[in-house]
C-alpha positions, 0 to 999 in steps of 0.5 A: 896926466889924463885919466885915460892915459893912466887907465891904459898904463895901469892895464899895460903894467898889470898885463906885463907883471904876469908875463910868462916868458922872457924874464927880465929881458922882456920886462926891461924892453916893455917897461922902457917902451911904456916910459918912452910912450909916456914921455913922448905923449907929454912932449918931453925931450930925452934931455929933460927926462935925463935931468930929472933922474940926474943923468943924460939923454943917452941914459934915457935912451938906453933905459927906453930901449931896455938895454939897462935895468931900471933903478927904483929911484929913477922910475919913481922920479920919471913917473913924478916928472911925467905926472903919474900920481895914482899910487896903484899905477906907480906901484905896478911900474915899480913892481915891473922895475923890480922884476926887470932887475932880477937875473935870468937863469942864463946869468949863471953863465955870465963868465962864458957869455958875451955881453950882448948875448943875454939879450938874445936868450931873453928874446928867444924865450919870449918869442912866438916865432923864431925865423933864421937862416944859417950858412956855416953851421947848424943853428945853435937851437938844433945842435947836438951837444957833440956838434956844439962842442966841436963848433964852440972849440973852433970859435974858442981855440984857447979855451980850456975844457971847463969853459967849453963844457960850460958853453955847451951846457948854456947852448943845450939849456937854450934849446929847452924852449923848443920842448915847452908847450908854450915855447916859440915856433922855429922856422929855420933855413940851413944852407947845404954847406953847413950840412956838408962841412964837418966841424971836426970828427965826421961822425959828429956831423952824421949824428947831427944830421940824424938829430935833424931827421928826428927834429923834422917830426916835431910840429913846432919846428919847420926846417928847410935846406937851401941846396947848392943847385939853387945857385945864388940866394937872396941872403943878407951876406950871413946868418940872420935871425928874426924874432916875432912876438905876440906881446903888442909892446914888443916890435919884431927884432932882427939879430945879426951876430958878428965875430966880436959883437952883434946888432939888434934891429927893430926899426920897421923899415929895417925889419921889413927888409930882412923879412922880405929876404927871409921870405924869398929864402923860404920860397927858394929853398927846398920845401919843408916836406922834402927836408927829411928826404934830403937829409936821408940822401945826404946821410947815405953819402956821408956814411 
């Protein structure tokens, strides 16, 4: 391995070992990215790398995408196979692997959390900007506990009250990222339908709209409404979330949630397509400075 590559890897590992947000999710993704770049720079195939750790090319792919944790032994064997001899560099990568294997705060809710959802929470925590479009409900990051309870009840009609409360608690804790000085900026476009269709008791919806009015005063949150009068919108057929990062080893990611699964897209052409859709939505929707007026008028109609 060239000395220049070792210096680059050492600098990256040192920077990431102190990564302030995102926890193990982000460390897994970035460590995987670094290992992939190293493998590709040496012209080594995934199959050969998989053989080096007694696994398959699919295991290498999952590891490089940050979808699974990195075992210490696997990282050691890969670094040896890739020719990384410097003891300090090896230890930095092994330290990253250890940190990436530690549980995030949200793991205590694993009993009520979908298998794919833990990655989203980690990405939200590490993001610098979160952009989203919601059609049916107020975004989860902006929901009141009562509204969240009603929405979760609709999605999990057979769940008992304890499970519902656990899910509400998880959603509420997710919202803490908007209260931190170092948290992400949120830019949300909400369809008018989501603000007119109560998930249960109409009082819950009215309180939710009052909460949104308070949110419009926050500097780190930009809220736009897509009213009915605009007609057809350049949407992607459903809710979309785009997460952007300042960390150079993290690509922009599009999150698409479905009924029983989700998709994470990070290929540049896919992300750019969704980014263009989001830009058109923001340009078409009511301007942010008119959001409070729209909500006040809607609240008067619902009262």
